[in-house]
ROVO-645211 format. One record per residue (C-alpha): residue number from 1; x, y, z. Coordinates in pm, 1 decimal, always signed. Layout:
N
<nr NUM; px X; py Y; pz Z>
...
***
This chain:
351
<nr 1; px +2593.9; py +3158.1; pz -6595.0>
<nr 2; px +2942.2; py +3303.6; pz -6637.0>
<nr 3; px +3010.8; py +3494.4; pz -6959.1>
<nr 4; px +3375.4; py +3537.4; pz -7053.1>
<nr 5; px +3478.8; py +3889.7; pz -7140.8>
<nr 6; px +3761.7; py +3741.4; pz -7348.8>
<nr 7; px +3620.1; py +3459.0; pz -7561.2>
<nr 8; px +3961.7; py +3391.7; pz -7718.7>
<nr 9; px +4172.3; py +3201.2; pz -7462.6>
<nr 10; px +4498.7; py +3373.6; pz -7374.9>
<nr 11; px +4458.6; py +3610.5; pz -7667.9>
<nr 12; px +4691.4; py +3873.4; pz -7524.5>
<nr 13; px +4965.5; py +3613.2; pz -7479.3>
<nr 14; px +4907.8; py +3484.5; pz -7833.2>
<nr 15; px +4927.8; py +3836.0; pz -7977.6>
<nr 16; px +5259.6; py +3878.6; pz -7796.7>
<nr 17; px +5376.2; py +3543.7; pz -7935.2>
<nr 18; px +5289.4; py +3656.5; pz -8287.6>
<nr 19; px +5463.0; py +3992.5; pz -8246.1>
<nr 20; px +5777.0; py +3824.6; pz -8118.0>
<nr 21; px +5768.4; py +3566.6; pz -8397.4>
<nr 22; px +5740.2; py +3839.3; pz -8660.0>
<nr 23; px +6026.7; py +4032.1; pz -8500.6>
<nr 24; px +6242.0; py +3717.3; pz -8514.5>
<nr 25; px +6148.5; py +3635.1; pz -8873.6>
<nr 26; px +6221.3; py +3985.7; pz -9000.3>
<nr 27; px +6549.8; py +3985.3; pz -8810.7>
<nr 28; px +6646.3; py +3652.7; pz -8969.0>
<nr 29; px +6541.8; py +3789.5; pz -9309.6>
<nr 30; px +6807.1; py +4058.2; pz -9275.8>
<nr 31; px +7076.7; py +3824.0; pz -9145.5>
<nr 32; px +7007.7; py +3519.7; pz -9368.3>
<nr 33; px +6824.6; py +3660.0; pz -9668.2>
<nr 34; px +6981.3; py +3415.0; pz -9916.5>
<nr 35; px +6862.0; py +3114.9; pz -9713.6>
<nr 36; px +6511.8; py +3249.3; pz -9654.1>
<nr 37; px +6476.4; py +3346.1; pz -10021.3>
<nr 38; px +6487.2; py +2973.5; pz -10105.3>
<nr 39; px +6196.2; py +2890.0; pz -9872.6>
<nr 40; px +5925.2; py +2920.1; pz -10135.6>
<nr 41; px +5575.3; py +2786.5; pz -10081.0>
<nr 42; px +5548.3; py +2498.5; pz -9836.6>
<nr 43; px +5920.3; py +2504.1; pz -9762.8>
<nr 44; px +5859.0; py +2807.5; pz -9542.9>
<nr 45; px +5597.5; py +2644.3; pz -9320.0>
<nr 46; px +5833.8; py +2421.7; pz -9110.3>
<nr 47; px +6074.5; py +2713.6; pz -9079.8>
<nr 48; px +5803.0; py +2939.2; pz -8938.6>
<nr 49; px +5683.3; py +2658.9; pz -8711.5>
<nr 50; px +6035.0; py +2612.9; pz -8566.9>
<nr 51; px +6079.9; py +2986.2; pz -8505.3>
<nr 52; px +5739.3; py +3008.2; pz -8343.0>
<nr 53; px +5808.9; py +2703.6; pz -8124.7>
<nr 54; px +6135.4; py +2856.1; pz -8001.4>
<nr 55; px +5963.7; py +3184.5; pz -7922.1>
<nr 56; px +5681.3; py +2997.9; pz -7740.0>
<nr 57; px +5917.2; py +2851.6; pz -7477.0>
<nr 58; px +5813.8; py +2981.4; pz -7135.4>
<nr 59; px +5472.5; py +3094.6; pz -7259.6>
<nr 60; px +5130.1; py +2923.5; pz -7231.5>
<nr 61; px +5188.4; py +2803.4; pz -7590.2>
<nr 62; px +5506.5; py +2607.2; pz -7521.4>
<nr 63; px +5496.9; py +2261.2; pz -7687.8>
<nr 64; px +5160.9; py +2339.6; pz -7850.0>
<nr 65; px +5279.1; py +2465.0; pz -8189.7>
<nr 66; px +5187.2; py +2205.2; pz -8451.0>
<nr 67; px +5272.5; py +2190.8; pz -8822.0>
<nr 68; px +4969.1; py +2051.2; pz -9000.8>
<nr 69; px +5105.6; py +2004.2; pz -9351.7>
<nr 70; px +4931.9; py +1855.2; pz -9653.0>
<nr 71; px +4630.3; py +2033.1; pz -9793.1>
<nr 72; px +4476.1; py +2114.7; pz -9455.3>
<nr 73; px +4385.8; py +2467.7; pz -9345.2>
<nr 74; px +4553.6; py +2644.4; pz -9171.4>
<nr 75; px +4920.2; py +2540.9; pz -9194.7>
<nr 76; px +5017.2; py +2584.5; pz -8828.4>
<nr 77; px +4802.7; py +2546.4; pz -8517.0>
<nr 78; px +4867.6; py +2666.6; pz -8161.3>
<nr 79; px +4681.6; py +2504.2; pz -7870.3>
<nr 80; px +4432.4; py +2367.6; pz -8124.2>
<nr 81; px +4254.8; py +2705.7; pz -8121.8>
<nr 82; px +4473.2; py +2956.4; pz -8306.5>
<nr 83; px +4587.3; py +2903.6; pz -8662.9>
<nr 84; px +4857.0; py +3048.8; pz -8888.5>
<nr 85; px +4815.9; py +3032.5; pz -9265.3>
<nr 86; px +5150.6; py +3082.6; pz -9440.1>
<nr 87; px +5172.5; py +3240.0; pz -9785.3>
<nr 88; px +5468.7; py +3348.2; pz -9995.0>
<nr 89; px +5537.4; py +3547.6; pz -10307.2>
<nr 90; px +5856.9; py +3600.8; pz -10501.6>
<nr 91; px +5721.4; py +3925.1; pz -10643.6>
<nr 92; px +5765.6; py +4266.8; pz -10487.9>
<nr 93; px +5403.5; py +4307.8; pz -10378.1>
<nr 94; px +5166.6; py +4191.6; pz -10104.7>
<nr 95; px +4893.5; py +4016.6; pz -10299.3>
<nr 96; px +4827.8; py +3653.0; pz -10384.5>
<nr 97; px +4545.7; py +3403.9; pz -10430.9>
<nr 98; px +4434.1; py +3252.4; pz -10102.4>
<nr 99; px +4228.5; py +2962.0; pz -9982.0>
<nr 100; px +3892.7; py +2825.8; pz -10088.5>
<nr 101; px +3582.3; py +3009.9; pz -9971.0>
<nr 102; px +3435.9; py +2670.5; pz -9876.5>
<nr 103; px +3713.4; py +2592.7; pz -9624.2>
<nr 104; px +3632.7; py +2222.5; pz -9657.5>
<nr 105; px +3979.5; py +2129.1; pz -9526.4>
<nr 106; px +3966.1; py +2353.7; pz -9218.8>
<nr 107; px +4102.5; py +2196.7; pz -8899.2>
<nr 108; px +3835.9; py +2127.6; pz -8637.8>
<nr 109; px +3837.6; py +2351.7; pz -8327.9>
<nr 110; px +4054.2; py +2622.0; pz -8486.5>
<nr 111; px +3860.7; py +2946.0; pz -8427.0>
<nr 112; px +4105.3; py +3231.5; pz -8493.0>
<nr 113; px +4330.5; py +3233.5; pz -8797.3>
<nr 114; px +4607.4; py +3475.2; pz -8890.3>
<nr 115; px +4773.2; py +3531.0; pz -9225.9>
<nr 116; px +5153.4; py +3520.6; pz -9216.7>
<nr 117; px +5280.7; py +3649.1; pz -9549.8>
<nr 118; px +5640.6; py +3636.0; pz -9670.0>
<nr 119; px +5751.1; py +3866.4; pz -9950.3>
<nr 120; px +6063.5; py +3690.0; pz -10073.4>
<nr 121; px +6161.7; py +3957.8; pz -10322.8>
<nr 122; px +6436.0; py +4196.2; pz -10214.6>
<nr 123; px +6399.8; py +4331.2; pz -9951.9>
<nr 124; px +6257.0; py +4018.3; pz -9785.6>
<nr 125; px +5987.1; py +4101.0; pz -9534.2>
<nr 126; px +5728.4; py +3921.3; pz -9322.1>
<nr 127; px +5385.1; py +4052.8; pz -9225.4>
<nr 128; px +5103.2; py +3906.3; pz -9019.5>
<nr 129; px +4740.2; py +4016.1; pz -8982.6>
<nr 130; px +4410.2; py +3853.0; pz -8883.4>
<nr 131; px +4294.9; py +3637.1; pz -9172.8>
<nr 132; px +3958.9; py +3807.7; pz -9226.3>
<nr 133; px +4122.8; py +4152.3; pz -9245.7>
<nr 134; px +4323.9; py +4079.4; pz -9563.1>
<nr 135; px +4067.1; py +3910.1; pz -9789.4>
<nr 136; px +3968.5; py +4169.0; pz -10047.7>
<nr 137; px +3777.2; py +3984.2; pz -10319.5>
<nr 138; px +3683.1; py +3639.6; pz -10443.8>
<nr 139; px +3845.4; py +3507.6; pz -10760.8>
<nr 140; px +3789.1; py +3177.2; pz -10935.9>
<nr 141; px +4054.7; py +2927.5; pz -11040.0>
<nr 142; px +3916.6; py +2573.5; pz -11009.5>
<nr 143; px +3694.9; py +2695.1; pz -10725.1>
<nr 144; px +3605.4; py +3030.6; pz -10566.8>
<nr 145; px +3903.2; py +3149.8; pz -10363.5>
<nr 146; px +3983.6; py +3458.5; pz -10163.1>
<nr 147; px +4224.7; py +3721.3; pz -10290.1>
<nr 148; px +4478.0; py +3822.0; pz -10025.5>
<nr 149; px +4600.8; py +4179.7; pz -9993.2>
<nr 150; px +4823.8; py +4244.5; pz -9694.7>
<nr 151; px +4792.5; py +4621.5; pz -9753.5>
<nr 152; px +4413.0; py +4612.6; pz -9745.2>
<nr 153; px +4258.8; py +4908.2; pz -9565.3>
<nr 154; px +4007.4; py +4867.5; pz -9286.4>
<nr 155; px +3649.7; py +4841.5; pz -9412.2>
<nr 156; px +3750.6; py +4716.9; pz -9758.4>
<nr 157; px +3730.3; py +4338.9; pz -9711.3>
<nr 158; px +3494.9; py +4115.6; pz -9907.0>
<nr 159; px +3302.6; py +4073.2; pz -9581.0>
<nr 160; px +3247.6; py +4448.5; pz -9557.8>
<nr 161; px +3122.7; py +4443.4; pz -9916.9>
<nr 162; px +2868.1; py +4166.9; pz -9859.7>
<nr 163; px +2782.3; py +4307.7; pz -9515.1>
<nr 164; px +2845.0; py +3977.7; pz -9338.9>
<nr 165; px +3118.8; py +3891.5; pz -9085.0>
<nr 166; px +3371.5; py +3626.5; pz -9181.6>
<nr 167; px +3272.9; py +3392.7; pz -8899.9>
<nr 168; px +2908.5; py +3413.0; pz -9004.9>
<nr 169; px +2986.4; py +3344.5; pz -9369.8>
<nr 170; px +3221.8; py +3051.6; pz -9312.8>
<nr 171; px +2966.8; py +2867.9; pz -9098.0>
<nr 172; px +2691.6; py +2885.7; pz -9359.8>
<nr 173; px +2585.8; py +2572.5; pz -9544.4>
<nr 174; px +2656.5; py +2747.6; pz -9874.9>
<nr 175; px +2900.8; py +3033.0; pz -9805.9>
<nr 176; px +2935.0; py +3109.3; pz -10177.4>
<nr 177; px +2572.7; py +3217.2; pz -10216.3>
<nr 178; px +2607.4; py +3562.0; pz -10047.1>
<nr 179; px +2921.5; py +3627.5; pz -10251.8>
<nr 180; px +2745.0; py +3534.9; pz -10576.4>
<nr 181; px +2457.2; py +3766.1; pz -10484.4>
<nr 182; px +2700.1; py +4051.5; pz -10421.1>
<nr 183; px +2885.4; py +4013.3; pz -10751.4>
<nr 184; px +2560.1; py +3970.9; pz -10943.4>
<nr 185; px +2439.0; py +4302.0; pz -10800.2>
<nr 186; px +2746.1; py +4469.9; pz -10954.2>
<nr 187; px +2702.4; py +4331.4; pz -11305.8>
<nr 188; px +2657.7; py +4571.8; pz -11594.5>
<nr 189; px +2425.0; py +4502.0; pz -11889.0>
<nr 190; px +2570.4; py +4223.3; pz -12101.2>
<nr 191; px +2781.8; py +4082.1; pz -11816.9>
<nr 192; px +2734.6; py +3745.0; pz -11648.2>
<nr 193; px +2904.1; py +3552.0; pz -11370.6>
<nr 194; px +3072.4; py +3245.7; pz -11514.9>
<nr 195; px +3048.6; py +3072.4; pz -11179.4>
<nr 196; px +2735.8; py +3044.3; pz -10968.0>
<nr 197; px +2819.4; py +2812.8; pz -10680.3>
<nr 198; px +3062.5; py +2541.7; pz -10577.7>
<nr 199; px +2890.7; py +2271.4; pz -10784.4>
<nr 200; px +2839.8; py +2477.0; pz -11097.6>
<nr 201; px +3187.4; py +2543.2; pz -11222.7>
<nr 202; px +3290.5; py +2384.7; pz -11550.2>
<nr 203; px +3601.3; py +2177.8; pz -11608.9>
<nr 204; px +3917.0; py +2261.4; pz -11799.3>
<nr 205; px +3851.8; py +2082.3; pz -12130.8>
<nr 206; px +3662.4; py +2268.9; pz -12403.9>
<nr 207; px +3479.1; py +2108.6; pz -12694.4>
<nr 208; px +3328.5; py +2254.7; pz -13010.7>
<nr 209; px +2954.2; py +2216.2; pz -13055.5>
<nr 210; px +3006.4; py +2014.4; pz -13374.7>
<nr 211; px +3190.1; py +1749.6; pz -13170.5>
<nr 212; px +2910.2; py +1710.9; pz -12913.9>
<nr 213; px +2699.6; py +1399.2; pz -12965.5>
<nr 214; px +2363.7; py +1467.8; pz -13128.4>
<nr 215; px +2151.0; py +1350.9; pz -12835.1>
<nr 216; px +2328.6; py +1591.1; pz -12600.4>
<nr 217; px +2295.2; py +1872.2; pz -12854.3>
<nr 218; px +1918.4; py +1820.6; pz -12865.6>
<nr 219; px +1897.6; py +1814.8; pz -12486.0>
<nr 220; px +2102.9; py +2133.1; pz -12447.1>
<nr 221; px +1887.2; py +2314.2; pz -12702.2>
<nr 222; px +1577.0; py +2223.6; pz -12501.7>
<nr 223; px +1744.5; py +2316.2; pz -12173.0>
<nr 224; px +1844.2; py +2648.2; pz -12327.4>
<nr 225; px +1480.6; py +2717.3; pz -12416.0>
<nr 226; px +1393.8; py +2658.8; pz -12051.4>
<nr 227; px +1666.6; py +2869.2; pz -11892.3>
<nr 228; px +1672.1; py +3158.0; pz -12139.0>
<nr 229; px +1316.5; py +3253.5; pz -12245.0>
<nr 230; px +1446.7; py +3583.9; pz -12381.9>
<nr 231; px +1559.7; py +3392.3; pz -12691.7>
<nr 232; px +1195.4; py +3400.5; pz -12806.4>
<nr 233; px +1211.6; py +3778.6; pz -12819.9>
<nr 234; px +1362.3; py +4043.8; pz -13046.6>
<nr 235; px +1671.3; py +4162.9; pz -12858.8>
<nr 236; px +1994.8; py +4171.1; pz -13057.0>
<nr 237; px +2175.6; py +3989.5; pz -12774.7>
<nr 238; px +1902.5; py +3736.2; pz -12698.1>
<nr 239; px +2145.3; py +3446.2; pz -12748.9>
<nr 240; px +2428.1; py +3595.5; pz -12543.1>
<nr 241; px +2340.6; py +3429.7; pz -12214.1>
<nr 242; px +2297.4; py +3083.0; pz -12360.6>
<nr 243; px +2630.3; py +3112.5; pz -12543.8>
<nr 244; px +2790.7; py +3210.4; pz -12214.8>
<nr 245; px +2614.9; py +2923.5; pz -12034.1>
<nr 246; px +2730.6; py +2664.9; pz -12287.2>
<nr 247; px +3089.1; py +2779.6; pz -12245.2>
<nr 248; px +3101.7; py +2829.6; pz -11869.2>
<nr 249; px +2879.9; py +2544.8; pz -11748.9>
<nr 250; px +2904.8; py +2287.4; pz -12027.3>
<nr 251; px +3254.4; py +2371.7; pz -12161.0>
<nr 252; px +3112.9; py +2391.3; pz -12512.9>
<nr 253; px +3224.4; py +2650.1; pz -12768.0>
<nr 254; px +2929.3; py +2729.8; pz -12994.1>
<nr 255; px +3011.6; py +3015.8; pz -13234.3>
<nr 256; px +2671.9; py +3009.4; pz -13410.5>
<nr 257; px +2412.0; py +2963.6; pz -13137.3>
<nr 258; px +2137.7; py +3139.4; pz -13333.0>
<nr 259; px +2147.8; py +2879.6; pz -13611.7>
<nr 260; px +2047.9; py +2600.0; pz -13376.8>
<nr 261; px +1729.9; py +2775.1; pz -13265.1>
<nr 262; px +1597.9; py +2982.8; pz -13554.4>
<nr 263; px +1761.1; py +2862.5; pz -13876.0>
<nr 264; px +1518.3; py +2731.9; pz -14135.8>
<nr 265; px +1290.5; py +3027.4; pz -14203.0>
<nr 266; px +913.6; py +3003.4; pz -14159.4>
<nr 267; px +664.5; py +2723.7; pz -14225.5>
<nr 268; px +304.5; py +2618.4; pz -14173.7>
<nr 269; px +224.3; py +2442.0; pz -13848.4>
<nr 270; px -82.9; py +2257.7; pz -13723.0>
<nr 271; px -179.7; py +2292.9; pz -13355.8>
<nr 272; px -478.9; py +2074.5; pz -13292.5>
<nr 273; px -722.0; py +2148.0; pz -13574.7>
<nr 274; px -587.5; py +2493.5; pz -13649.2>
<nr 275; px -331.8; py +2567.3; pz -13917.6>
<nr 276; px -92.1; py +2856.0; pz -13854.4>
<nr 277; px +91.3; py +3016.0; pz -14145.5>
<nr 278; px +437.4; py +3170.1; pz -14153.3>
<nr 279; px +543.2; py +3035.8; pz -13813.3>
<nr 280; px +906.7; py +3130.5; pz -13727.1>
<nr 281; px +1133.1; py +2828.1; pz -13695.6>
<nr 282; px +1213.4; py +2895.7; pz -13328.4>
<nr 283; px +844.7; py +2852.8; pz -13238.2>
<nr 284; px +811.6; py +2538.7; pz -13450.1>
<nr 285; px +1103.0; py +2396.0; pz -13253.5>
<nr 286; px +936.6; py +2506.9; pz -12931.5>
<nr 287; px +605.0; py +2339.2; pz -13014.3>
<nr 288; px +770.4; py +2019.0; pz -13138.2>
<nr 289; px +986.4; py +1988.3; pz -12827.1>
<nr 290; px +724.6; py +2105.3; pz -12578.4>
<nr 291; px +675.9; py +1771.2; pz -12392.5>
<nr 292; px +1050.7; py +1738.2; pz -12334.6>
<nr 293; px +1073.8; py +2104.8; pz -12234.6>
<nr 294; px +800.2; py +2055.9; pz -11974.4>
<nr 295; px +987.6; py +1753.0; pz -11841.9>
<nr 296; px +1306.9; py +1959.9; pz -11805.5>
<nr 297; px +1118.3; py +2237.5; pz -11626.0>
<nr 298; px +962.0; py +1994.1; pz -11382.1>
<nr 299; px +1297.3; py +1829.3; pz -11308.4>
<nr 300; px +1485.4; py +2157.8; pz -11261.0>
<nr 301; px +1474.7; py +2298.6; pz -10904.2>
<nr 302; px +1280.1; py +2621.0; pz -10876.3>
<nr 303; px +1583.0; py +2785.5; pz -10710.0>
<nr 304; px +1789.4; py +2726.6; pz -11023.4>
<nr 305; px +1511.9; py +2855.3; pz -11247.4>
<nr 306; px +1473.5; py +3166.0; pz -11032.4>
<nr 307; px +1843.8; py +3231.6; pz -11075.6>
<nr 308; px +1833.3; py +3220.9; pz -11453.5>
<nr 309; px +1493.4; py +3384.3; pz -11499.9>
<nr 310; px +1573.6; py +3659.2; pz -11249.6>
<nr 311; px +1228.1; py +3626.8; pz -11095.6>
<nr 312; px +1099.3; py +3436.6; pz -10796.6>
<nr 313; px +926.4; py +3112.5; pz -10893.7>
<nr 314; px +812.8; py +2800.4; pz -10707.9>
<nr 315; px +763.3; py +2432.3; pz -10773.4>
<nr 316; px +389.8; py +2489.2; pz -10818.8>
<nr 317; px +411.9; py +2787.6; pz -11052.2>
<nr 318; px +735.8; py +2736.8; pz -11247.2>
<nr 319; px +577.7; py +2592.5; pz -11563.5>
<nr 320; px +329.7; py +2875.6; pz -11604.0>
<nr 321; px +588.7; py +3133.1; pz -11498.0>
<nr 322; px +803.3; py +3008.7; pz -11786.8>
<nr 323; px +508.0; py +3029.9; pz -12026.0>
<nr 324; px +451.5; py +3390.0; pz -11916.3>
<nr 325; px +817.2; py +3477.9; pz -11976.5>
<nr 326; px +815.5; py +3321.1; pz -12323.1>
<nr 327; px +489.0; py +3494.9; pz -12408.1>
<nr 328; px +617.8; py +3836.6; pz -12300.0>
<nr 329; px +930.8; py +3793.9; pz -12510.6>
<nr 330; px +732.9; py +3674.9; pz -12815.2>
<nr 331; px +510.4; py +3983.5; pz -12809.8>
<nr 332; px +807.8; py +4184.3; pz -12937.0>
<nr 333; px +842.3; py +3977.1; pz -13257.8>
<nr 334; px +638.8; py +4121.0; pz -13545.3>
<nr 335; px +637.2; py +3787.6; pz -13732.5>
<nr 336; px +475.6; py +3617.6; pz -13431.1>
<nr 337; px +190.9; py +3865.4; pz -13381.1>
<nr 338; px -58.5; py +3616.5; pz -13525.4>
<nr 339; px +47.0; py +3355.5; pz -13269.5>
<nr 340; px -114.3; py +3380.2; pz -12928.2>
<nr 341; px +186.0; py +3214.5; pz -12763.8>
<nr 342; px +56.4; py +3218.7; pz -12408.1>
<nr 343; px -272.5; py +3057.6; pz -12509.0>
<nr 344; px -103.1; py +2796.7; pz -12729.2>
<nr 345; px +149.3; py +2695.1; pz -12465.1>
<nr 346; px -110.5; py +2689.5; pz -12189.6>
<nr 347; px -335.2; py +2461.2; pz -12396.3>
<nr 348; px -40.1; py +2235.3; pz -12470.1>
<nr 349; px +52.9; py +2228.2; pz -12101.8>
<nr 350; px -298.9; py +2137.2; pz -11992.3>
<nr 351; px -313.4; py +1869.0; pz -12255.9>
***
């Protein structure tokens, strides 16, 4: 078996091609700055392609420079292996929002991508670096996207932060997961990520809770009881996460979350043949909705529940793990001391 010492074909020649292209572009920027200043966004891509094609004459890349166009990634391809992603800014800095972390529009067979960045503010300047060397963070617009910083120092990329090479991350089935894990590890108390993965990002339209149909309101209240068992406790911010969830995942603005779970004071409640006195409203709601809550738990993947509960659960144990979490939270409420929540919920679960 023969192992190539240079896995990138004709890499030295391509590096020379890039250097020459950048020299030409920066020279043209000085000679024709007014013309180049008008080449904003996608208008620059064919210009760069033409310059690169001219420079490629007499090299192994002659007649191989291709402008991809559209929404494909990257913008320019050489010999179907190397790619050039073109970005511009009209501001006097070297940062901009880049491409999607998912890279769902990436061109097949392209293995090495370079970022060609044009700063069209005076003085106009072009820079080019390997793509993975200039991606500093992940930001979210309509989907998680890389943040580009052409001045980024070595060892400061998002890939350094998550301790995973770019090529490893991009080939994962869910490349957003390691990034989510990294940002979650940096959260401070009271902070949450408003995005969790590529399928979990809300839309752009917001609606007030009062305008949500009643059936959906009832379902979301039950789902909230499942995902956020801390609401059965005493913490001052026990409704913070569900308020955040309603806004970020359901696009619902609910300014009075507490009222929908605990409003109504205390009342008597029969469980089987036993009458309980002074039962807080939140537990009455819990007992009344218990069959539907169990149904939601059983239909929710254990991976999702683990994410929200911040513990490891499984399909076999998730119901009783939830009961344990609710019980532990309830122990902190003085008005619920006479309720043996774990026993009550377990008996209800076992029927």
